[in-house]
C-alpha positions in Angstrom: -17.2 -48.2 114.8 -19.4 -46.1 112.3 -16.1 -44.8 110.9 -14.5 -48.2 110.9 -17.4 -49.3 108.5 -16.9 -46.8 106.2 -13.3 -47.3 105.7 -13.5 -50.9 105.3 -16.2 -50.6 102.7 -13.9 -48.0 101.0 -11.0 -50.3 100.6 -13.2 -53.1 99.7 -14.4 -51.0 96.9 -10.8 -49.6 96.0 -9.7 -53.3 95.8 -12.6 -54.2 93.5 -11.9 -51.6 91.3 -8.3 -52.5 90.8 -8.9 -56.1 90.5 -11.6 -54.8 87.7 -9.2 -52.7 85.9 -6.5 -55.5 85.9 -8.9 -58.1 83.9 -9.8 -55.6 81.1 -7.0 -56.6 79.0 -4.3 -59.0 78.9 -1.3 -58.1 81.0 2.5 -58.9 80.5 4.7 -59.6 83.1 8.2 -57.3 84.0 11.6 -58.5 82.9 10.2 -61.4 80.3 10.4 -62.1 76.7 7.5 -64.3 75.4 8.6 -66.4 72.2 5.8 -67.0 70.2 5.4 -69.0 66.7 3.5 -67.4 64.4 2.0 -68.5 60.8 -0.3 -66.8 58.4 -2.1 -68.9 55.8 -4.1 -68.2 52.5 -6.3 -70.4 50.6 -8.0 -69.7 47.5 -10.4 -72.5 46.0 -13.9 -73.3 44.6 -16.6 -72.8 47.1 -17.1 -76.3 48.5 -13.6 -77.5 47.8 -11.5 -79.1 50.6 -8.8 -76.9 51.5 -6.1 -79.7 50.8 -6.3 -79.1 47.2 -6.3 -75.1 47.5 -3.9 -73.1 45.8 -2.3 -70.6 48.3 0.9 -70.1 50.5 2.0 -70.0 54.1 4.3 -67.4 56.2 5.6 -68.5 59.1 8.0 -66.9 61.6 9.0 -66.6 65.3 7.7 -63.6 67.1 9.2 -62.4 70.2 7.3 -59.9 72.7 8.2 -57.9 75.7 7.1 -55.2 77.9 8.5 -52.2 77.4 6.7 -49.8 79.9 3.6 -49.3 82.3 1.8 -46.2 83.0 2.4 -45.6 86.6 -0.9 -44.5 87.4 -2.9 -47.1 85.2 -1.6 -50.8 85.2 -3.9 -51.3 82.1 -2.0 -48.8 79.7 1.3 -50.5 78.6 3.8 -50.6 75.5 4.8 -53.8 74.3 7.4 -54.7 71.9 6.9 -57.0 68.8 9.4 -58.5 66.9 9.1 -60.6 63.8 12.1 -63.3 63.2 13.2 -66.3 61.1 10.7 -65.7 58.4 9.8 -68.9 56.1 7.9 -68.9 52.8 6.6 -72.0 51.5 3.6 -74.1 50.1 0.2 -74.1 52.1 -0.6 -77.8 50.7 2.1 -80.3 50.2 3.6 -80.3 46.7 6.0 -82.6 44.4 9.1 -80.8 43.9 8.3 -79.9 40.3 5.1 -78.1 41.4 6.7 -75.9 44.3 7.4 -72.6 43.1 9.4 -72.1 46.6 11.7 -75.1 46.0 15.5 -74.1 45.9 14.8 -70.4 47.0 15.9 -68.7 50.3 13.2 -66.1 52.0 15.5 -63.5 51.0 15.0 -64.6 47.3 11.5 -65.1 47.9 10.8 -61.5 49.4 13.6 -59.6 48.9 16.6 -58.6 51.3 14.8 -55.2 51.6 11.3 -56.1 52.6 12.8 -58.9 54.6 14.8 -56.6 56.8 11.8 -54.2 57.0 9.4 -57.1 57.9 11.7 -57.9 60.7 11.7 -54.6 62.0 10.2 -54.6 65.6 7.2 -52.3 65.9 5.4 -50.9 69.1 1.9 -51.4 70.6 0.2 -49.3 72.9 -2.2 -51.0 74.6 -4.9 -49.5 76.7 -7.4 -52.1 78.4 -6.5 -54.4 75.9 -7.0 -52.8 72.9 -4.4 -51.6 70.8 -4.5 -47.3 70.8 -1.4 -47.0 69.0 0.4 -48.4 66.3 4.1 -47.5 66.3 6.5 -48.1 63.3 9.0 -46.7 61.2 7.9 -44.2 58.4 8.1 -44.9 55.0 8.3 -48.4 55.1 6.8 -50.7 52.4 2.9 -51.3 52.4 3.4 -54.9 52.1 5.3 -55.4 55.0 3.6 -52.5 57.2 0.2 -54.6 56.5 1.5 -57.7 57.7 2.9 -56.4 60.8 -0.6 -55.0 61.1 -2.4 -58.0 61.1 0.0 -59.6 63.6 -0.6 -56.6 65.9 -4.2 -56.6 65.0 -4.3 -60.1 67.2 -3.2 -58.7 70.6 -6.5 -56.6 70.4 -9.2 -58.4 72.7 -11.3 -57.3 75.6 -11.7 -60.0 78.6 -15.5 -59.2 79.3 -18.5 -60.5 77.1 -20.0 -57.6 75.0 -19.8 -55.7 71.7 -17.9 -53.3 70.5 -16.4 -51.1 68.0 -13.2 -51.8 67.2 -10.4 -50.2 64.8 -7.9 -52.9 63.0 -6.2 -53.9 60.1 -10.0 -54.4 58.7 -11.3 -50.9 59.5 -13.2 -49.6 62.1 -15.8 -52.7 62.5 -18.3 -54.1 64.9 -17.1 -57.0 67.2 -18.8 -59.2 69.6 -16.9 -60.7 72.7 -18.1 -64.2 74.3 -15.9 -64.9 77.2 -15.9 -68.1 79.2 -13.3 -68.7 81.9 -9.7 -68.5 80.1 -11.0 -68.6 76.8 -12.2 -65.6 74.6 -13.9 -65.9 71.3 -14.0 -62.5 69.3 -16.5 -62.4 66.3 -16.0 -59.4 63.7 -18.6 -58.3 61.3 -16.8 -57.8 58.5 -19.6 -56.3 56.1 -19.7 -53.4 59.3 -16.1 -52.4 58.5 -15.2 -48.6 57.4 -12.0 -49.3 55.1 -11.0 -47.4 52.0 -11.6 -49.7 49.0 -12.0 -49.8 45.3 -14.7 -51.7 43.7 -18.2 -51.9 41.7 -21.3 -54.1 41.4 -23.4 -54.9 38.7 -27.0 -53.0 38.6 -29.0 -55.9 38.7 -28.7 -58.5 41.3 -29.3 -61.1 39.2 -26.4 -60.4 36.9 -24.2 -59.8 39.9 -22.2 -61.9 42.7 -23.2 -62.3 46.2 -20.4 -62.5 49.0 -20.8 -63.5 52.5 -17.7 -62.7 54.8 -16.7 -64.3 58.5 -14.2 -63.4 61.2 -13.5 -65.6 64.0 -10.7 -65.6 66.3 -10.2 -67.8 69.8 -8.0 -66.9 72.5 -6.4 -68.9 75.3 -5.1 -67.0 78.0 -2.5 -68.2 80.7 -1.4 -66.2 83.7 -3.4 -63.1 82.4 -1.7 -63.2 79.0 -2.2 -65.0 76.1 -1.3 -69.0 75.5 -2.2 -69.2 72.0 -4.7 -67.5 69.2 -6.3 -68.9 66.4 -8.0 -66.6 63.6 -9.7 -67.8 60.5 -11.5 -65.2 58.4 -13.6 -66.2 55.1 -14.7 -64.7 52.0 -17.2 -66.6 49.9 -18.6 -65.3 46.4 -20.9 -66.8 44.2 -22.4 -65.5 40.9 -26.3 -65.2 41.4 -26.9 -66.8 37.8 -25.3 -69.8 38.5 -24.2 -70.4 42.3 -22.0 -73.4 41.5 -19.7 -70.9 40.0 -17.8 -69.0 42.6 -14.9 -68.7 44.9 -13.5 -68.5 48.5 -10.8 -67.3 50.2 -9.8 -68.5 53.7 -7.3 -66.6 55.6 -6.0 -68.4 58.8 -3.4 -66.9 61.6 -1.8 -68.9 64.5 -0.1 -67.6 67.3 1.3 -70.0 69.8 3.4 -69.4 72.9 6.5 -71.6 72.9 8.4 -70.3 75.8 8.8 -67.6 78.4 12.4 -66.2 79.2 14.1 -63.7 81.1 14.2 -60.3 79.2 15.1 -56.8 79.0 13.7 -54.4 81.7 11.5 -51.8 81.7 12.3 -48.3 80.2 11.4 -45.5 82.9 9.3 -42.6 82.1 6.0 -41.4 82.8 4.5 -40.2 79.3 4.2 -42.5 76.3 6.0 -39.8 73.9 9.3 -39.7 76.0 9.8 -43.6 76.3 9.3 -44.1 72.6 11.7 -41.3 71.9 14.2 -43.1 74.2 13.6 -46.2 72.7 14.2 -45.3 68.7 13.5 -41.8 67.9 12.6 -42.9 64.4 9.3 -44.5 65.4 6.1 -43.1 64.4 2.6 -43.2 65.2 1.0 -45.0 62.2 -2.7 -46.3 61.5 -3.4 -49.9 62.3 -6.0 -49.9 59.2 -4.2 -51.4 56.2 -2.6 -49.2 53.4 -3.9 -50.0 49.8 -1.6 -51.4 48.6 -1.0 -53.6 45.2 1.9 -54.6 43.0 2.5 -53.7 39.6 2.6 -55.7 36.8 6.1 -55.3 35.2 5.7 -57.8 32.2 2.1 -57.3 31.2 1.4 -56.1 27.3 0.6 -52.6 26.7 -2.8 -52.2 25.3 -1.8 -51.8 22.0 0.3 -55.2 22.3 -3.1 -56.8 23.4 -5.7 -55.5 21.3 -3.3 -56.8 18.3 -3.3 -60.1 20.0 -7.5 -60.4 20.0 -8.1 -58.6 17.0 -8.8 -61.6 14.9 -11.6 -62.4 17.1 -13.9 -59.0 16.8 -14.4 -59.3 13.2 -18.3 -58.8 12.7 -18.8 -62.4 11.2 -17.3 -63.8 14.4 -19.0 -61.9 17.0 -21.5 -65.1 17.7 -18.6 -67.0 19.0 -17.8 -67.1 22.6 -13.9 -66.0 21.6 -15.3 -63.0 20.6 -17.0 -62.4 23.9 -13.8 -63.6 25.8 -11.8 -61.1 23.8 -14.0 -58.5 24.4 -13.7 -58.8 28.3 -9.9 -59.0 28.1 -9.8 -55.8 26.1 -12.2 -54.1 28.5 -9.8 -55.2 31.4 -6.8 -53.5 29.6 -8.8 -50.4 28.7 -9.5 -49.7 32.5 -5.8 -49.8 33.0 -4.8 -47.2 30.0 -4.9 -43.7 29.6 -7.1 -41.3 27.1 -3.9 -41.2 24.7 -3.4 -44.8 24.7 -7.3 -45.1 24.1 -7.3 -42.8 21.4 -4.4 -44.2 19.7 -6.1 -47.6 18.9 -9.6 -46.0 18.4 -7.7 -43.7 15.6 -5.5 -46.3 13.8 -8.5 -49.0 13.3 -10.2 -49.8 10.3 -14.5 -49.8 9.6 -14.9 -53.0 10.1 -13.6 -53.3 14.0 -13.9 -49.8 14.7 -17.7 -50.8 16.3 -16.3 -53.5 18.5 -13.7 -51.3 19.6 -16.6 -48.5 20.8 -18.3 -51.3 22.1 -15.2 -52.1 25.1 -13.9 -48.5 25.3 -17.6 -47.1 26.1 -18.5 -50.2 28.5 -15.0 -49.8 30.3 -16.6 -46.6 32.0 -13.8 -45.1 33.2 -13.2 -41.3 33.0 -9.9 -42.1 30.5 -12.2 -44.3 28.1 -14.9 -41.8 28.2 -13.1 -38.8 27.3 -11.2 -40.6 24.8 -14.3 -41.8 22.9 -16.2 -38.4 23.2 -13.5 -36.9 21.7 -13.3 -39.1 18.9 -16.9 -39.2 17.9 -18.5 -36.0 16.0 -22.1 -36.1 16.2 -22.6 -33.4 13.6 -20.9 -35.8 11.3 -23.7 -38.2 10.1 -21.0 -40.5 8.4 -20.2 -42.0 11.4 -23.9 -42.8 12.9 -23.2 -46.2 13.5 -20.3 -45.4 15.6 -22.5 -43.2 17.6 -24.9 -45.7 17.7 -22.8 -48.3 19.3 -21.5 -45.8 21.7 -24.9 -44.7 22.9 -26.1 -48.4 23.4 -23.0 -49.3 25.3 -24.0 -46.3 27.4 -27.3 -47.6 28.2 -26.1 -51.3 28.9 -23.5 -49.6 31.2 -23.4 -52.1 34.2 -22.1 -48.9 36.9 -22.7 -45.9 34.6 -21.4 -42.8 36.7 -23.1 -38.8 36.5 -20.6 -38.1 34.1 -22.0 -40.6 31.7 -25.4 -38.9 31.7 -23.9 -35.3 31.8 -21.9 -36.0 28.8 -25.0 -37.2 26.8 -27.3 -34.0 27.9 -24.8 -31.8 26.5 -24.6 -33.9 23.7 -28.6 -33.9 22.9 -28.3 -29.8 23.2 -25.9 -29.7 20.7 -26.0 -30.1 16.9 -26.7 -34.0 15.9 -26.4 -34.6 12.0 -28.7 -37.7 12.2 -32.1 -37.4 13.6 -32.2 -41.6 14.4 -29.0 -40.4 16.4 -30.9 -38.1 18.3 -33.8 -40.5 19.2 -31.5 -42.9 20.4 -29.5 -40.5 22.4 -32.6 -39.2 24.6 -33.5 -42.9 25.0 -30.4 -44.0 26.4 -30.6 -41.1 28.7 -33.8 -42.4 29.5 -31.8 -45.6 30.6 -29.2 -44.0 32.6 -31.8 -42.0 34.4 -33.1 -45.1 35.8 -30.0 -46.7 36.6 -28.6 -44.1 38.7 -32.0 -43.5 40.1 -31.6 -47.4 41.1 -28.1 -46.6 43.0 -29.9 -43.5 45.0 -28.6 -41.2 42.5 -32.1 -39.4 41.9 -30.8 -36.2 43.3 -27.6 -35.7 41.1 -27.5 -32.5 39.3 -27.2 -34.4 35.9 -30.0 -36.6 37.0 -32.4 -33.9 37.7 -31.2 -31.6 34.6 -32.0 -34.6 32.5 -35.5 -35.5 33.7 -36.4 -31.9 33.6 -35.4 -31.6 30.0 -37.4 -34.8 29.0 -40.5 -34.1 30.6 -40.5 -30.3 29.7 -39.9 -31.1 26.4 -42.6 -34.0 26.0 -44.8 -31.3 26.9 -44.3 -28.9 24.7 -43.6 -31.6 21.8 -46.2 -31.1 18.7 -45.0 -33.4 16.0 -45.5 -36.9 16.5 -41.7 -38.4 16.1 -41.0 -36.0 19.3 -43.5 -37.1 21.1 -42.6 -40.6 20.3 -38.9 -40.0 21.2 -39.4 -38.6 24.8 -42.1 -41.4 25.7 -39.3 -43.9 24.5 -37.0 -42.5 27.2 -39.9 -42.3 29.6 -40.2 -46.5 28.9 -36.5 -46.4 29.7 -36.5 -43.9 32.7 -39.4 -45.3 34.7 -40.0 -42.0 36.6 -43.2 -41.8 38.8 -43.5 -38.6 38.3 -44.1 -39.4 34.3 -47.2 -41.4 35.2 -49.8 -38.7 34.7 -48.2 -37.5 31.4 -47.9 -41.5 30.3 -51.6 -42.0 31.2 -52.7 -38.6 29.3 -50.9 -39.6 26.0 -52.1 -43.3 26.5 -56.0 -42.0 26.6 -56.0 -39.3 24.5 -54.0 -39.8 21.8 -54.2 -42.3 18.4 -52.7 -45.2 17.5 -48.9 -45.9 18.1 -48.5 -43.1 20.5 -51.4 -44.1 22.6 -49.9 -47.8 22.4 -46.7 -46.4 23.1 -47.4 -44.8 26.5 -49.7 -47.8 27.4 -46.7 -50.1 27.0 -44.4 -47.8 28.9 -47.1 -47.9 31.9 -46.7 -51.4 31.7 -43.0 -51.8 32.3 -43.7 -50.0 35.9 -43.8 -52.0 39.3 -47.4 -52.8 40.0 -46.6 -51.0 43.4 -46.5 -47.3 41.4 -50.1 -48.6 39.5 -52.4 -46.4 41.5 -56.1 -46.3 41.7 -55.9 -43.5 39.0 -53.9 -45.6 36.6 -56.4 -48.8 36.7 -59.2 -46.5 36.6 -57.6 -44.9 33.1 -57.0 -48.4 32.0 -60.2 -49.4 32.5 -62.0 -46.8 30.8 -59.4 -47.6 27.8 -60.3 -51.2 27.6 -64.0 -50.7 27.9 -63.9 -47.8 25.8 -66.0 -45.4 28.2 -64.9 -42.1 26.5 -63.7 -43.0 23.1 -62.9 -45.8 20.6 -59.5 -47.4 20.8 -57.6 -49.8 18.8 -57.0 -53.5 19.8 -53.3 -53.1 20.7 -54.0 -50.5 23.1 -57.0 -52.0 24.7 -55.3 -55.6 25.1 -52.0 -53.9 26.9 -54.3 -52.0 29.1 -56.1 -55.1 29.8 -52.8 -56.7 30.7 -51.7 -53.8 32.8 -55.0 -54.2 34.8 -55.0 -58.2 35.2 -51.1 -57.7 36.5 -51.5 -55.1 39.1 -53.7 -57.0 41.6 -57.1 -56.6 40.0 -60.1 -56.5 42.5 -62.9 -58.9 41.5 -65.1 -56.5 39.9 -62.3 -55.7 37.0 -61.7 -59.2 36.3 -65.8 -59.8 36.1 -65.9 -56.9 34.0 -63.4 -58.0 31.7 -64.5 -61.5 31.6 -68.1 -60.1 30.8 -66.6 -58.3 27.7 -65.4 -61.3 25.9 -67.9 -62.0 23.6 -68.8 -58.4 22.6 -65.3 -57.6 21.4 -63.6 -58.0 17.4 -63.2 -61.5 16.6 -59.7 -61.7 17.4 -59.4 -59.7 20.4 -62.1 -61.9 21.7 -60.1 -65.0 21.1 -56.7 -63.0 22.3 -58.3 -61.8 25.3 -59.8 -65.5 25.9 -56.2 -67.0 25.5 -54.8 -64.3 27.8 -57.0 -65.5 30.9 -56.4 -68.8 30.0 -52.7 -68.2 30.2 -53.0 -66.4 33.7 -54.6 -69.5 35.3 -52.1 -71.9 33.5 -49.0 -70.2 34.4 -50.6 -69.4 38.4 -49.8 -65.7 37.7 -50.6 -63.6 40.9 -53.8 -62.8 39.7 -55.2 -66.2 38.9 -56.8 -66.6 42.3 -59.0 -63.8 41.6 -59.8 -65.0 37.9 -60.8 -68.6 39.6 -63.2 -66.9 42.1 -64.9 -64.8 39.2 -65.3 -67.7 37.0 -67.4 -69.6 39.6 -70.0 -66.9 38.3 -71.7 -68.6 35.5 -72.4 -65.2 33.6 -69.0 -64.9 33.4 -67.7 -68.8 32.3 -69.9 -70.4 30.1 -69.4 -72.4 26.7 -70.8 -69.2 24.4 -68.1 -66.7 26.0 -64.9 -69.5 26.3 -65.8 -71.0 22.6 -64.9 -68.0 20.6 -63.4 -68.8 17.2 -59.9 -67.1 16.3 -56.1 -67.4 15.7 -54.8 -65.0 18.1 -52.9 -66.2 21.3 -51.2 -65.8 24.3 -48.8 -68.3 26.2 -46.3 -68.2 28.7 -43.6 -71.4 29.4 -40.3 -72.1 31.2 -37.2 -72.2 29.3 -35.6 -73.2 32.5 -36.5 -73.8 36.3 -33.4 -73.9 38.5 -32.4 -73.6 42.2 -30.7 -70.0 41.4 -32.5 -68.7 38.3 -35.6 -69.5 36.2 -36.0 -67.8 33.2 -39.7 -67.5 31.3 -40.5 -67.1 28.0 -44.0 -65.3 26.8 -45.5 -65.3 23.3 -48.6 -63.6 22.3 -49.8 -62.7 18.8 -52.8 -60.5 17.9 -54.7 -60.3 14.5 -56.9 -58.1 12.8 -60.2 -59.5 11.7 -59.2 -59.9 8.3 -56.1 -62.1 9.2 -53.3 -60.0 9.1 -51.0 -59.7 11.8 -51.1 -56.8 14.2 -48.8 -57.4 17.0 -46.5 -60.5 17.9 -44.7 -60.2 21.3 -42.0 -62.2 22.2 -40.8 -61.7 25.9 -37.9 -63.8 28.1 -37.7 -62.8 31.4 -35.2 -64.0 34.3 -35.9 -64.1 37.9 -34.9 -65.2 41.2 -36.6 -65.0 44.9 -35.6 -61.1 45.0 -35.0 -59.7 41.6 -36.3 -60.0 37.9 -34.7 -59.1 34.4 -36.4 -58.6 31.6 -33.8 -60.1 29.0 -35.5 -59.8 25.7 -38.8 -58.7 24.1 -39.1 -58.4 20.4 -42.3 -56.6 19.4 -43.2 -57.1 15.5 -46.4 -54.8 14.5 -48.4 -53.7 11.9 -51.3 -51.7 10.8 -53.6 -50.1 7.8 -52.6 -53.4 5.8 -56.2 -54.5 4.8 -56.6 -52.4 1.7 -54.0 -54.9 0.3 -56.4 -57.7 0.4 -59.5 -55.4 0.3 -60.7 -56.4 3.6 -62.6 -54.1 6.4 -60.2 -52.6 9.0 -61.4 -53.1 13.0 -63.3 -50.8 14.9 -60.8 -47.9 15.7 -58.7 -48.8 13.0 -60.0 -47.2 9.9 -57.9 -44.5 9.8 -54.4 -46.2 10.2 -51.2 -45.4 8.0 -49.5 -48.8 6.5 -47.0 -49.6 8.6 -44.8 -52.4 10.2 -42.1 -52.1 12.3 -40.2 -53.9 15.3 -39.2 -52.7 18.6 -36.9 -54.2 21.1 -36.0 -54.2 24.8 -32.6 -56.0 25.6 -31.7 -56.4 29.0 -34.3 -53.9 30.6 -33.1 -51.1 27.9 -35.8 -50.2 25.2 -33.9 -49.8 22.1 -35.0 -47.3 19.4 -37.8 -49.2 17.1 -36.7 -50.5 13.7 -39.5 -49.5 10.6 -40.0 -51.9 8.2 -42.0 -49.5 5.9 -44.1 -46.6 6.5 -47.1 -45.8 4.2 -48.8 -47.2 1.4 -46.2 -46.3 -1.0 -43.2 -47.5 0.8 -45.0 -51.0 1.5 -45.7 -51.8 -2.2 -42.0 -50.7 -3.2 -40.8 -52.9 -0.4 -42.8 -55.6 -1.1 -41.8 -55.4 -4.9 -38.0 -55.3 -4.0 -38.5 -57.7 -0.9 -35.8 -60.3 -0.7 -36.5 -62.0 2.6 -33.5 -60.9 4.1 -34.0 -60.1 7.8 -33.7 -56.6 9.3 -30.9 -56.3 11.9 -32.2 -54.6 15.4 -29.3 -55.2 17.6 -25.6 -56.2 16.9 -22.6 -55.7 19.2 -21.1 -56.6 22.5 -22.5 -56.1 25.7 -20.8 -56.2 29.4 -23.4 -57.8 32.1 -21.8 -59.0 34.8 -19.5 -56.1 36.0 -18.3 -57.0 39.7 -14.8 -56.1 41.4 -14.4 -55.8 44.7 -10.7 -55.2 46.7 -10.5 -57.3 49.9 -8.2 -56.3 52.9 -7.5 -59.7 54.5 -7.0 -59.5 58.4 -3.6 -61.6 57.9 -2.1 -58.6 56.1 -2.5 -59.4 52.0 -4.7 -57.6 50.2 -7.2 -59.9 47.6 -9.4 -58.9 44.4 -12.2 -60.8 43.3 -13.4 -59.8 39.6 -16.4 -61.3 37.4 -17.1 -60.1 34.2 -19.6 -61.6 32.2 -20.0 -60.5 28.3 -22.5 -60.9 25.3 -21.9 -61.0 21.8 -25.3 -60.6 20.4 -27.2 -60.1 16.8 -30.9 -60.1 16.8 -32.6 -59.8 13.7 -36.1 -60.1 12.5 -38.2 -60.1 9.4 -41.5 -59.9 7.9 -42.5 -61.6 4.6 -45.7 -60.9 3.0 -47.2 -63.2 -0.1 -50.6 -61.9 -1.7 -50.3 -65.0 -4.0 -50.0 -67.7 -1.4 -52.2 -65.4 0.9 -49.5 -66.2 3.6 -47.2 -64.1 5.8 -44.4 -65.0 8.0 -42.4 -63.2 11.0 -39.1 -64.7 11.9 -37.1 -63.3 14.9 -33.6 -64.7 15.2 -31.4 -64.3 18.2 -27.7 -65.4 18.3 -26.4 -65.2 21.3 -22.6 -66.2 22.6 -21.9 -65.7 26.0 -18.7 -65.7 28.2 -18.0 -65.4 31.8 -14.9 -65.1 33.8 -14.0 -64.8 37.5 -10.8 -64.2 39.0 -9.9 -64.1 42.7 -6.6 -63.5 43.5 -4.7 -62.6 46.9 -1.5 -60.4 46.0 1.2 -60.2 48.4 3.6 -58.6 46.4 6.3 -61.4 46.4 3.6 -64.2 45.6 0.4 -64.4 43.4 -2.0 -67.2 44.2 -5.8 -67.2 42.9 -8.0 -69.0 40.7 -9.5 -68.3 37.3 -13.4 -69.8 36.5 -14.6 -69.3 32.9 -18.2 -70.2 31.3 -18.9 -70.3 28.0 -21.7 -70.8 25.4 -23.1 -70.0 22.0 -26.7 -70.7 21.2 -29.6 -69.4 18.8 -33.3 -68.8 19.3 -35.6 -68.6 16.9 -39.3 -67.5 16.7 -41.5 -68.2 13.9 -44.6 -67.3 13.2 -46.6 -68.4 9.7 -50.2 -67.3 8.9 -52.6 -68.6 6.0 -55.1 -66.1 5.5 -56.9 -67.7 2.5 -59.9 -69.1 4.6 -61.5 -68.1 8.3 -60.6 -68.8 10.8 -56.9 -68.6 9.2 -53.9 -71.0 10.2 -51.7 -70.0 12.6 -48.5 -71.8 13.5 -46.0 -70.2 15.9 -42.6 -72.1 16.6 -39.8 -71.5 19.0 -36.7 -72.9 18.6 -33.5 -73.5 20.3 -30.3 -75.1 18.4 -27.9 -77.3 19.9 -25.6 -75.2 22.2 -22.0 -76.0 23.0 -21.2 -75.4 26.6 -18.0 -75.4 28.2 -16.5 -74.5 31.9 -12.9 -74.6 33.2 -11.2 -73.6 36.4 -7.4 -72.8 36.6 -5.6 -72.5 40.1 -2.4 -70.6 39.9 0.5 -69.5 41.9 3.2 -67.5 40.8 6.6 -65.7 41.7 7.5 -61.9 39.9 10.6 -64.0 38.8 8.3 -65.9 36.1 7.8 -69.2 38.4 4.3 -70.5 38.2 2.4 -73.3 39.1 -0.9 -74.0 37.2 -3.9 -76.6 37.9 -6.2 -76.6 34.8 -9.8 -78.9 34.7 -12.6 -78.2 32.7 -15.6 -79.9 31.1 -17.3 -79.4 27.7 -20.7 -80.4 26.9 -23.3 -80.3 24.0 -26.3 -79.0 25.3 -29.5 -80.6 23.2 -31.8 -78.3 21.4 -35.4 -77.6 22.1 -38.6 -76.7 20.0 -40.7 -75.0 23.2 -44.0 -76.6 23.9 -46.7 -73.9 23.4 -50.6 -74.7 23.5 -52.3 -77.6 22.1 -54.1 -75.3 19.8 -51.3 -74.1 18.4 -49.6 -77.7 17.8 -53.0 -78.7 15.9 -52.5 -75.4 13.9 -49.1 -76.5 12.9 -50.3 -79.7 11.5 -52.3 -78.2 9.3 -50.1 -75.3 8.2 -47.3 -77.5 7.1 -49.8 -80.1 5.9 -51.4 -77.6 3.5 -47.7 -76.3 2.5 -46.8 -80.2 1.7 -49.9 -80.8 -0.2 -49.7 -77.3 -2.6 -46.1 -78.2 -3.0 -46.9 -81.7 -4.6 -50.0 -80.3 -6.8 -48.0 -77.9 -9.3 -47.1 -80.3 -12.0 
């Protein structure tokens, strides 16, 4: 009896295992031919647009499937043959005959006889427990047709129990989740997890970049243990982070529906897969199921030289404030990226001096190995006569959207060599700092070139004796923002004098508050409160800003507030204005400031009624759902009414990132002797100096000097024309996004977004002893162009959408000071002129023969100019300034 029971249990367990084995994957019946209808559709459009109006196409065909062989030892190991037949290509949406590019063309004409024959050659799949173990096809078959068959083969891969799996299919090796309910199986593929070879790059800053979201779902309906129907859909959504209304979507759909089951060929006898395949067709080879990276070549595209000739007229310096210049710049970059070193050099060497700087901008911004080799071969840093081109090259490196290690390695080698122009040498090391930061942000801090550049800058700073050399390396660190540089910056901020101390402090100000340790804050407190030595106002106010912007303690805020009233006159007013701005703009430290203000010793009329003209104010330029932008204007005067520092900043930010779009600082010192005034404490020995420093898109540029020393000052005053000095002029690549996307239906898609800026920033400082008036003017002229192109390339047809945005604007910051009385009159103005804004969307489909469908629509509008409101005190002062000007102008005669 016991023996019978054991035998019965063994039989039951064997039967259970057998049932379980048969349900791990679909199973075909012997001697049957399964006839399916198959279609693969592609749509390209705007993100929220209906698919009924999208650009795209459909491939439809019949598909025959039959069982070739089943492993005699394992029913779940089977070979199936899949044959595509009766291929048709058509519009994905109904169109009038005049707009139908496929009208009147046979499939053979559209695809080509060779490719159609290849597409209809059968493939063989080895299915083990429902998964494609081996994909058999013909060697040297065109990659395009092979990928379409891979997309079809991948549909036959499924499992019949719920759970997660890591699978290999046309998309690569991907995380997949199955949900099984009766005769329906849903497969969800995490496309962002797929490991597949693909080219592409993204912008270094998230605000300038593109967000992507990809989904894939396949629904299987089973009948009699095999597939009755399959519906698969994948979606790719791409959104421009700075303007999420601008974007694109790609939708790929596949359908496979069983139409009939007929009598089919019998099984091939054999025990091993290899022998069965050889019997079937010895030409079959095992091929990877993962897609091949294929892309059709452009046969009628213009050469680099021809393209340059077509856009050349838009690249002259006087046209750089136009959107057409930015558009031409971007298209030139796209063509340079496909060109050889020799083709690039041919254009550089043949162009005139007016256009060469713009060519250098584009060649450097292309960021290919060929373009870098070409520009380095052309530029001779030992020749001072080409310093303008060298500077444009260096700044283009600094603004590089995705710099490689080779960029930094090349600049380091140049820095170690002979450089004829000292300003170029300074610019070079400053740009090295910017490249270090960008590479470190991409987890490249341990790259050999980065390690070498960091060591060079830090070691040479420690050994530097001359102020000019110290300043050069500090500016490099201001760009690099290395955590290991903080102790050095603290040393120079606290122990040095004048501009060196101020530069080190402003470098520390650029660090994220998370890097500002207790030691940093203690040093800033000592500088502000002058515990060890007397410091000038610019350094002290920077130290205060660092403290207040890095999660200050209650006592730190209280000590700063208690100091107001004991400071030099204008510094009192400036610090008071800074505190009020923190409260007005709800900055992070505003909560602590409000707590301290409850103490009447810190918050009283005597402290908060200090007179002066210095001020600090922040406000919004734009507030939107995607990004917002803010401006801050602060201006600090000496006690005698002469400008010490004016500082204009523009920041762009979203929920996750921030971009320091621009900063223009005009500084002056040691000018009191001109009007026989007494310098403020700590500033008695400063040389006469005025200059401008700028940050553009997170990159500190080389500062510009208006004059240095009393003799230079008098010479410039006597010969002054009032003309502005150019700070930066050129073409900058901002958004630079390119990705290849493998669609699971077979075709390959590409998404490319480029954003360029034609920019001209200039600034000037006028000084009149006769009228006892000074005026600073910073003019920002900008033209912007953004182009997004999303395309599906199926070799025989291309379909896609191009989106463009363009705008032109000018932003002026003017500061007028009349110091004939005290408190002197100060008026600050920030104006934006009327700005044209245009956007266009173009959808297209095209065949290699030239037949093309294009649908375009757009909108142009004029954005009203705006005078940005500053604080009420400034408005009152401006009325007095311009009222005084008006009165004086009528009293001459």
